[in-house]
C-alpha positions as CSV (number, residue, x, y, z in Angstrom):
1,X,74.8,95.8,36.8
2,X,77.1,98.7,37.4
3,X,75.0,99.7,40.5
4,X,75.3,96.2,41.8
5,X,79.1,96.5,41.4
6,X,79.2,99.7,43.4
7,X,77.1,98.2,46.1
8,X,79.4,95.2,46.4
9,X,82.4,97.5,46.7
10,X,80.6,99.5,49.4
11,X,80.0,96.3,51.4
12,X,83.7,95.3,51.1
13,X,84.9,98.7,52.1
14,X,82.5,98.7,55.2
15,X,83.7,95.3,56.1
16,X,87.3,96.4,55.9
17,X,86.6,99.5,58.0
18,X,84.8,97.4,60.6
19,X,87.6,94.9,60.8
20,X,90.1,97.8,61.2
21,X,88.1,99.3,64.0
22,X,87.8,96.0,65.8
23,X,91.6,95.5,65.6
24,X,92.2,99.0,66.9
25,X,89.9,98.6,69.8
26,X,91.3,95.3,70.7
27,X,94.9,96.7,70.6
28,X,93.9,99.6,72.9
29,X,91.7,97.7,75.3
30,X,94.1,94.8,75.5
31,X,97.0,96.9,76.8
32,X,98.0,97.2,80.4
33,X,99.6,100.4,81.7
34,X,102.5,100.4,84.1
35,X,100.2,101.5,86.9
36,X,98.0,98.5,86.8
37,X,98.6,95.8,89.4
38,X,97.7,92.2,88.8
39,X,94.6,91.3,90.8
40,X,95.3,88.7,93.4
41,X,93.2,87.0,96.0
42,X,95.1,87.2,99.2
43,X,93.4,84.0,100.5
44,X,94.2,82.0,97.5
45,X,97.8,83.3,97.5
46,X,98.2,82.2,101.1
47,X,96.9,78.7,100.2
48,X,99.3,78.6,97.2
49,X,102.3,79.6,99.4
50,X,102.0,77.2,102.4
51,X,105.7,77.7,103.3
52,X,105.5,81.5,103.5
53,X,104.8,81.4,107.3
54,X,107.6,79.0,107.9
55,X,110.2,81.6,106.8
56,X,109.5,83.6,109.9
57,X,112.5,83.2,112.3
58,X,111.8,83.4,116.0
59,X,114.5,85.5,117.7
60,X,115.9,84.1,120.9
61,X,115.4,86.0,124.1
62,X,118.1,88.7,124.1
63,X,118.5,88.5,127.9
64,X,118.9,85.2,129.7
65,X,117.6,86.8,132.9
66,X,114.0,86.3,132.0
67,X,112.7,82.8,131.3
68,X,110.5,82.4,128.3
69,X,106.9,83.5,128.9
70,X,107.6,85.5,132.1
71,X,107.1,88.9,130.4
72,X,103.5,88.0,129.5
73,X,102.5,87.5,133.2
74,X,104.8,90.0,134.9
75,X,102.0,92.5,135.3
76,X,99.8,90.0,137.1
77,X,102.5,88.4,139.2
78,X,106.0,89.9,139.5
79,X,107.5,86.5,140.5
80,X,106.0,84.7,137.5
81,X,108.4,82.5,135.6
82,X,111.4,83.4,137.7
83,X,113.5,80.8,139.6
84,X,113.6,81.8,143.3
85,X,116.8,79.7,143.7
86,X,118.7,81.8,141.1
87,X,120.3,84.9,142.6
88,X,119.6,87.0,139.5
89,X,116.0,85.9,139.3
90,X,115.5,86.6,143.0
91,X,117.0,90.1,142.6
92,X,114.7,90.8,139.7
93,X,111.7,89.6,141.7
94,X,112.7,92.0,144.5
95,X,112.9,94.9,142.1
96,X,109.6,93.9,140.4
97,X,107.8,93.9,143.8
98,X,109.1,97.4,144.5
99,X,108.5,98.6,141.0
100,X,106.2,96.6,138.7
101,X,107.1,98.7,135.7
102,X,110.6,97.2,135.6
103,X,111.3,94.8,132.7
104,X,114.8,93.5,132.4
105,X,114.7,93.3,128.6
106,X,113.5,96.9,128.3
107,X,116.1,98.0,130.9
108,X,118.9,96.3,128.9
109,X,117.9,98.2,125.8
110,X,117.8,101.5,127.6
111,X,121.2,100.7,129.2
112,X,122.7,100.3,125.8
113,X,121.6,103.8,124.9
114,X,122.9,105.2,128.1
115,X,126.3,103.4,127.6
116,X,126.8,105.0,124.2
117,X,125.8,108.4,125.5
118,X,128.1,108.2,128.5
119,X,131.1,106.9,126.5
120,X,130.7,109.7,123.8
121,X,130.1,112.4,126.4
122,X,133.3,111.4,128.3
123,X,135.3,111.5,125.1
124,X,133.9,114.9,124.2
125,X,134.2,116.3,127.7
126,X,130.5,116.9,127.8
127,X,130.1,117.3,131.6
128,X,126.5,118.5,131.4
129,X,125.3,115.3,129.9
130,X,127.4,113.2,132.3
131,X,126.0,115.1,135.3
132,X,122.5,114.0,134.3
133,X,123.5,110.3,133.9
134,X,126.0,109.7,136.6
135,X,125.8,109.5,140.4
136,X,127.8,112.3,142.2
137,X,130.9,110.3,143.1
138,X,131.1,108.6,139.6
139,X,130.7,112.0,138.0
140,X,133.6,113.4,140.1
141,X,135.8,110.6,138.8
142,X,134.8,111.1,135.2
143,X,135.2,114.9,135.5
144,X,138.6,114.6,137.1
145,X,139.8,112.5,134.1
146,X,138.4,115.1,131.7
147,X,140.1,118.0,133.5
148,X,143.4,116.1,133.5
149,X,143.1,115.5,129.8
150,X,142.4,119.2,129.1
151,X,145.3,120.3,131.2
152,X,147.6,118.1,129.1
153,X,146.1,119.6,126.0
154,X,145.0,116.2,124.8
155,X,141.9,115.2,123.0
156,X,140.2,111.8,123.2
157,X,138.5,110.4,120.1
158,X,136.2,107.4,120.7
159,X,134.2,105.5,118.0
160,X,131.9,102.8,119.1
161,X,131.9,100.3,116.3
162,X,129.1,98.3,117.9
163,X,127.8,96.8,121.1
164,X,128.0,93.0,120.8
165,X,126.0,92.4,124.0
166,X,124.4,94.0,127.0
167,X,123.3,91.5,129.6
168,X,121.9,92.0,133.0
169,X,124.1,90.0,135.3
170,X,123.1,91.2,138.8
171,X,120.0,92.7,140.3
172,X,119.1,93.5,143.9
173,X,117.3,96.0,146.2
174,X,119.5,98.1,148.4
175,X,116.9,99.6,150.8
176,X,114.7,101.6,148.5
177,X,117.1,101.7,145.7
178,X,117.0,99.2,142.8
179,X,120.5,98.1,141.7
180,X,121.0,96.5,138.3
181,X,124.4,95.6,136.9
182,X,124.9,95.2,133.1
183,X,127.8,93.6,131.3
184,X,128.6,95.4,128.1
185,X,130.8,93.9,125.4
186,X,131.6,96.6,122.8
187,X,134.0,97.1,119.9
188,X,135.7,100.5,120.1
189,X,138.4,102.6,118.5
190,X,140.0,104.9,121.1
191,X,142.7,107.4,120.1
192,X,144.3,110.2,122.1
193,X,145.7,113.2,120.3
194,X,148.0,115.9,121.6
195,X,147.7,119.7,121.0
196,X,149.3,119.2,117.5
197,X,146.9,116.4,116.7
198,X,149.6,113.7,116.9
199,X,148.5,110.3,118.2
200,X,149.9,109.8,121.7
201,X,147.9,106.8,122.7
202,X,145.8,104.2,120.7
203,X,145.7,103.3,117.1
204,X,143.1,104.7,114.7
205,X,143.2,101.5,112.7
206,X,142.8,99.2,115.7
207,X,139.4,97.9,116.8
208,X,139.5,96.8,120.5
209,X,136.9,94.6,122.2
210,X,136.2,96.1,125.6
211,X,134.2,94.6,128.5
212,X,132.6,97.0,130.9
213,X,130.5,96.2,134.0
214,X,128.3,99.0,135.0
215,X,125.8,99.3,137.8
216,X,122.7,101.5,137.6
217,X,120.5,102.6,140.4
218,X,117.1,104.2,140.9
219,X,115.1,105.2,143.9
220,X,111.9,103.2,143.6
221,X,110.1,105.5,146.1
222,X,110.2,108.5,143.9
223,X,108.3,109.3,140.7
224,X,111.6,110.0,138.8
225,X,111.9,107.1,136.3
226,X,115.6,107.9,135.5
227,X,118.4,105.6,136.4
228,X,122.0,106.8,137.2
229,X,125.3,105.1,136.8
230,X,126.6,104.4,140.3
231,X,129.6,102.1,139.7
232,X,131.9,101.0,136.9
233,X,134.3,98.1,137.0
234,X,136.2,95.9,134.6
235,X,135.9,92.2,134.2
236,X,138.0,90.3,136.6
């Protein structure tokens, strides 16, 4: 009888140990580490979120000079999508015939970069940069202003807060030269300091909206892809 009692106790103990091990295994195997990602079926998820694609916003054409859909067919036909009765479209067509790599939207983006470089170079008196970006007569005018400023021991500080728009407003061929005019509307802070760093012109706390109309030119008969600024004017 005593042996049976010991046998019963052994069974109970084994059962308790087994239950303990099962609980331990379940507690360990059932845990997720921080590195585990929930498994998802991308197809099912797409079906569950039918409105996901509707959140995509189509941006409008940044430049009104190219009608919608024209860029896709420019390579095959330089006149595609352009209105021959519109002077701007007609000018773009002329340039495209002379140089089929010309795209108004891409040009406007590049012109923005050139605008910022030229404005900053002028303020800093960086004539080397200006010489690469300006036509000879325009460079002479810019350089004259820089020399006058230096002779007066003045320093121009220009901060471009942002360029609100850069739109191609004119385009034409002048002989072999492509001529493209861009209207820039920018917000700037312009301050002139004297030799003792006193403000003699402008207000460091005043943001001014400035409209510049610049014309760029490139010889389409050369392999040089660079455009140069050939004319600057203010809005009438």
